[in-house]
C-alpha positions as CSV (number, residue, x, y, z in Angstrom):
1,M,-2.1,15.0,-7.3
2,R,-3.5,18.0,-5.9
3,T,-6.4,20.3,-6.9
4,S,-5.1,23.7,-6.7
5,I,-7.2,26.4,-4.7
6,F,-7.0,28.9,-7.6
7,K,-8.1,26.2,-10.1
8,T,-9.9,23.5,-11.5
9,G,-7.1,21.3,-13.0
10,E,-4.0,19.7,-11.5
11,T,-1.2,21.3,-10.9
12,S,2.9,20.8,-10.6
13,S,3.6,21.7,-7.9
14,F,1.2,19.3,-5.9
15,A,2.0,16.6,-8.5
16,K,5.9,16.5,-8.3
17,T,4.4,15.8,-3.9
18,S,2.9,12.9,-4.3
19,R,5.0,11.5,-7.1
20,K,8.1,12.3,-4.4
21,M,6.1,10.1,-2.1
22,S,5.1,7.5,-4.5
23,K,9.2,7.2,-5.0
24,F,9.4,7.0,-0.8
25,L,7.1,4.4,-0.5
26,S,9.0,2.2,-3.5
27,L,12.1,3.2,-1.5
28,G,10.4,2.0,1.6
29,A,8.6,-1.1,1.1
30,G,11.7,-2.3,-0.8
31,A,13.7,-1.8,2.0
32,L,11.7,-4.0,4.0
33,A,11.7,-6.6,0.8
34,I,15.9,-6.5,1.1
35,V,15.6,-7.3,4.7
36,Y,12.6,-10.0,4.0
37,T,14.7,-11.2,1.8
38,L,18.0,-12.2,4.1
39,F,16.1,-13.4,6.8
40,I,15.0,-16.0,4.0
41,H,18.5,-16.9,2.7
42,Y,20.6,-16.6,6.5
43,Y,17.9,-17.7,9.0
44,F,15.1,-19.9,7.3
45,E,15.7,-23.2,6.0
46,A,13.4,-22.5,3.1
47,D,13.6,-24.4,-0.3
48,S,15.3,-22.9,-3.7
49,L,11.7,-21.4,-4.8
50,V,11.1,-19.7,-2.1
51,R,14.3,-18.1,-1.9
52,L,13.8,-17.2,-5.8
53,L,11.0,-15.8,-5.1
54,S,12.4,-13.9,-2.3
55,M,14.7,-12.4,-4.2
56,M,11.7,-11.1,-6.8
57,L,10.3,-8.9,-3.8
58,P,13.4,-5.9,-4.2
59,I,13.7,-6.2,-7.6
60,L,9.8,-5.9,-7.9
61,F,9.9,-2.8,-6.2
62,F,13.1,-1.4,-7.7
63,I,10.6,-1.5,-11.2
64,S,7.7,0.7,-9.2
65,F,10.5,3.0,-8.3
66,L,11.6,3.1,-11.8
67,F,8.3,3.7,-13.3
68,S,7.6,6.7,-10.7
69,F,11.3,9.0,-12.9
70,S,7.9,8.1,-16.3
71,K,5.3,9.9,-17.6
72,M,2.4,8.3,-16.9
73,T,0.1,8.9,-13.7
74,N,0.5,9.2,-10.4
75,K,-2.7,8.3,-10.3
76,K,-1.3,4.3,-12.3
77,L,2.0,4.7,-10.8
78,Y,0.2,3.8,-7.2
79,H,-2.0,1.3,-9.0
80,I,1.5,-0.4,-9.6
81,I,2.5,-0.1,-6.7
82,F,-0.7,-1.3,-5.2
83,G,-0.7,-4.8,-7.5
84,V,2.8,-5.4,-6.4
85,F,2.3,-4.9,-2.3
86,I,-0.4,-8.2,-3.2
87,A,2.1,-9.9,-5.0
88,T,4.5,-9.7,-2.2
89,S,1.7,-10.4,-0.2
90,L,1.3,-13.8,-1.8
91,I,4.5,-14.5,-1.9
92,I,5.2,-14.2,2.1
93,L,2.3,-16.3,2.4
94,Y,3.3,-18.9,-0.1
95,G,6.7,-18.9,2.1
96,A,4.8,-19.1,5.6
97,Y,3.5,-22.6,4.1
98,S,6.2,-23.8,2.4
99,L,8.4,-23.5,5.9
100,A,4.8,-25.0,7.6
101,F,3.5,-22.2,9.6
102,E,7.1,-22.0,11.3
103,S,6.5,-18.9,14.9
104,D,9.6,-17.2,14.0
105,Y,8.4,-16.2,10.0
106,I,5.1,-15.7,11.3
107,I,6.2,-12.7,13.4
108,L,8.2,-11.4,10.4
109,M,4.7,-12.0,8.0
110,L,2.4,-10.2,10.5
111,A,4.8,-7.5,11.1
112,I,4.8,-7.3,7.3
113,F,1.4,-7.5,6.3
114,S,1.0,-4.8,9.1
115,V,3.1,-2.1,7.5
116,I,1.4,-2.3,4.0
117,L,-2.3,-2.4,5.7
118,V,-1.3,0.9,7.6
119,A,0.9,1.4,3.9
120,L,-2.4,1.7,1.6
121,P,-4.4,4.8,1.0
122,T,-7.4,4.3,0.9
123,T,-10.4,2.1,2.2
124,N,-11.4,0.2,-1.4
125,Q,-7.7,-0.6,-1.3
126,L,-7.7,-1.8,2.1
127,L,-11.0,-4.3,1.6
128,I,-9.8,-5.5,-1.7
129,Y,-6.1,-6.2,-0.3
130,F,-8.0,-7.6,2.4
131,G,-9.6,-10.2,0.4
132,L,-7.4,-11.1,-1.6
133,I,-5.1,-11.9,1.3
134,F,-7.2,-12.8,3.9
135,I,-8.7,-15.9,2.1
136,P,-5.5,-17.5,0.8
137,L,-4.6,-16.9,4.2
138,E,-6.8,-19.2,5.9
139,V,-7.0,-21.4,3.1
140,A,-3.8,-22.1,3.4
141,L,-4.0,-22.5,7.3
142,F,-6.4,-24.4,6.7
143,L,-4.3,-27.2,4.8
144,S,-1.5,-27.1,7.0
145,E,-1.0,-29.5,9.9
146,A,-1.6,-25.7,12.4
147,A,-3.0,-26.1,16.0
148,V,-6.5,-24.4,15.9
149,G,-5.5,-21.7,18.5
150,F,-2.6,-20.9,16.8
151,T,-4.7,-20.7,13.1
152,L,-6.8,-18.8,14.9
153,L,-4.5,-16.1,17.0
154,I,-2.9,-15.9,13.1
155,S,-6.4,-14.6,12.0
156,L,-7.1,-12.6,14.6
157,S,-3.8,-10.7,14.8
158,F,-4.4,-10.1,10.9
159,G,-7.6,-9.2,11.2
160,A,-7.3,-6.8,14.1
161,V,-4.4,-5.2,12.4
162,F,-7.0,-4.5,9.4
163,T,-9.8,-3.6,12.1
164,L,-7.3,-0.6,13.0
165,S,-6.4,0.3,9.8
166,Y,-9.8,0.8,7.7
167,I,-10.4,2.8,10.9
168,V,-7.5,5.5,10.5
169,S,-8.4,5.4,6.9
170,R,-11.8,6.2,7.1
171,N,-12.0,9.3,9.4
172,K,-9.0,10.4,6.8
173,N,-11.0,9.9,4.5
174,S,-13.2,12.5,6.1
175,L,-11.3,15.1,6.7
176,S,-10.0,14.5,3.0
177,Y,-12.9,15.6,2.3
178,R,-14.3,17.9,4.3
179,S,-10.5,19.4,2.6
180,S,-11.6,19.5,-0.4
181,Q,-15.2,20.7,0.1
182,N,-14.2,23.7,1.4
183,A,-11.3,23.7,-1.2
184,K,-13.7,23.8,-3.8
185,I,-15.5,26.6,-2.1
186,L,-12.5,28.9,-2.0
187,K,-11.5,27.9,-5.0
188,T,-15.0,28.9,-6.7
189,L,-14.6,32.8,-4.6
190,V,-10.8,33.2,-6.1
191,N,-12.1,32.4,-9.5
192,N,-15.2,34.8,-9.9
193,T,-13.1,37.8,-8.6
194,N,-11.9,39.8,-11.8
195,D,-8.2,40.8,-10.1
196,S,-5.3,38.5,-10.8
197,M,-4.4,36.9,-6.9
198,F,-1.0,34.8,-6.0
199,L,-0.3,32.4,-3.5
200,V,3.2,33.3,-2.4
201,D,5.7,31.3,0.4
202,F,6.7,33.2,2.6
203,F,10.2,32.6,3.0
204,S,11.1,32.1,-0.4
205,N,9.2,34.4,-2.2
206,E,8.2,32.1,-5.1
207,I,5.0,32.2,-6.5
208,Q,3.1,28.5,-6.0
209,D,-0.4,28.8,-7.8
210,A,-2.1,31.6,-9.5
211,N,-5.7,31.8,-10.5
212,E,-7.4,31.4,-14.2
213,N,-7.8,36.1,-14.1
214,T,-4.2,36.2,-14.1
215,K,-3.7,34.8,-17.5
216,D,-6.2,38.6,-18.9
217,I,-4.6,40.7,-16.5
218,F,-0.4,39.5,-17.5
219,G,-1.5,38.0,-20.8
220,L,-0.1,34.5,-20.5
221,D,-1.2,31.4,-22.1
222,E,-1.2,29.5,-18.3
223,T,-0.7,30.7,-15.8
224,D,2.0,27.8,-14.6
225,E,4.4,30.4,-16.2
226,F,4.9,32.6,-13.1
227,L,4.9,29.5,-11.3
228,S,8.6,28.9,-9.0
229,K,9.3,32.5,-10.3
230,S,9.5,35.2,-7.5
231,Y,6.8,37.5,-7.2
232,Y,9.1,40.2,-7.2
233,Q,9.1,39.7,-11.4
234,L,5.5,41.2,-11.8
235,F,6.2,44.9,-11.1
236,T,7.9,46.9,-13.2
237,E,10.6,49.3,-10.6
238,Q,13.0,47.2,-9.5
239,G,13.7,46.5,-6.0
240,F,9.6,47.9,-5.5
241,I,9.5,45.6,-2.4
242,D,13.3,46.2,-0.6
243,S,12.5,49.8,-1.1
244,R,9.2,49.9,0.9
245,R,10.3,46.9,3.9
246,D,10.0,48.9,5.8
247,K,6.7,50.1,5.8
248,I,5.5,46.8,4.5
249,T,6.0,45.0,7.2
250,Q,4.8,48.4,9.9
251,K,1.5,47.5,8.2
252,I,1.4,44.5,8.2
253,N,1.6,43.9,12.1
254,D,-0.9,47.3,12.4
255,D,-3.8,45.4,9.7
256,G,-2.3,43.1,8.8
257,Y,-2.5,44.0,5.3
258,Y,-0.9,46.1,3.1
259,Q,-1.8,47.6,0.1
260,T,-0.8,50.1,-2.6
261,D,-0.6,51.3,-6.1
262,A,3.0,49.8,-8.4
263,M,3.0,49.6,-11.9
264,F,3.1,45.9,-13.6
265,R,4.2,44.3,-15.8
266,R,2.9,41.8,-18.4
267,R,4.8,39.0,-20.3
268,D,4.5,41.0,-23.5
269,G,6.5,44.0,-22.1
270,S,3.7,46.3,-21.6
271,N,2.6,47.6,-18.2
272,F,-0.2,48.3,-16.6
273,L,-1.3,50.4,-13.5
274,G,-2.3,48.2,-10.7
275,R,-3.6,47.7,-6.8
276,L,-1.6,45.3,-4.9
277,H,-3.4,43.9,-1.6
278,L,-0.5,42.0,-0.4
279,S,-1.7,39.6,3.4
280,P,0.2,37.2,5.0
281,F,-1.4,33.7,6.3
282,E,0.1,30.3,7.4
283,A,-1.7,27.0,6.2
284,L,-1.3,23.3,6.6
285,N,1.9,25.3,9.3
286,K,3.1,27.0,6.6
287,K,3.3,30.7,5.9
288,Y,2.5,31.8,2.7
289,Y,1.3,35.7,1.0
290,L,-2.1,36.2,-1.1
291,L,-1.3,38.6,-3.6
292,Q,-4.4,40.0,-5.0
293,I,-3.8,42.4,-8.0
294,K,-6.7,45.2,-9.2
295,N,-5.6,46.5,-12.7
296,I,-6.5,49.8,-12.3
297,A,-5.3,51.0,-15.4
298,V,-9.1,52.2,-17.2
299,R,-10.1,53.7,-13.7
300,K,-7.1,56.1,-13.5
301,L,-7.3,56.9,-17.2
């Protein structure tokens, strides 16, 4: 879930994106689990229990995929996926012990562990995963008849991937923290203005976000009522933007923004005179318009 740059709560646009990411994560991990199951059934001579456990892995990820369509929060959903990752790793580790740490199986196991370590989003989950998997791994290696050198090689390989993933995760968290602080500063500035402000997609012209003062100016219960709608609908005059497109483009090319007075329509159908300030900008490789609308009806009267 993202924190809006305009609002203190969560917005539906990023919630949908985060939910979509969890679906892709479940599907990707499920596909990897299917590959693992095929290897167990057609390549390794595993016993019945290992074969049965391998068949459970795609089912677990399919269930987590179905959960992504429920109304549970993304935080709970990611906790479920993390739990499935732990269960998957322990099942794979049991398979390694049952197959006496066969070298071909170890290559497959370490590859899957590496993918999971890279996929884990937070350093806390990495540490928990490392503790819950590395300790059983060492115990299983100690109880097996694996050579000391082979045991050391497996342990170092797992530790190296964990260390690399931990460093990358720490750097991502640091960047995310700085981005969050910048977003809080911007959010404070935006919400302290008396004007209505909209974040609009440059190409689709759809409203992506709006500040809290928009509710008072446009007579809304929630700013979400404008999300995914064209900002053209804000104007009383139909075709207001289209009729001035050349002038707007020229003004933006010269000064970087366009400003004019226009009539705007509230939700109840009433109109008010407002001053529009429109400026394009780019963020995260995407283009947007920032619309600032000031109610100047009282000043005109």
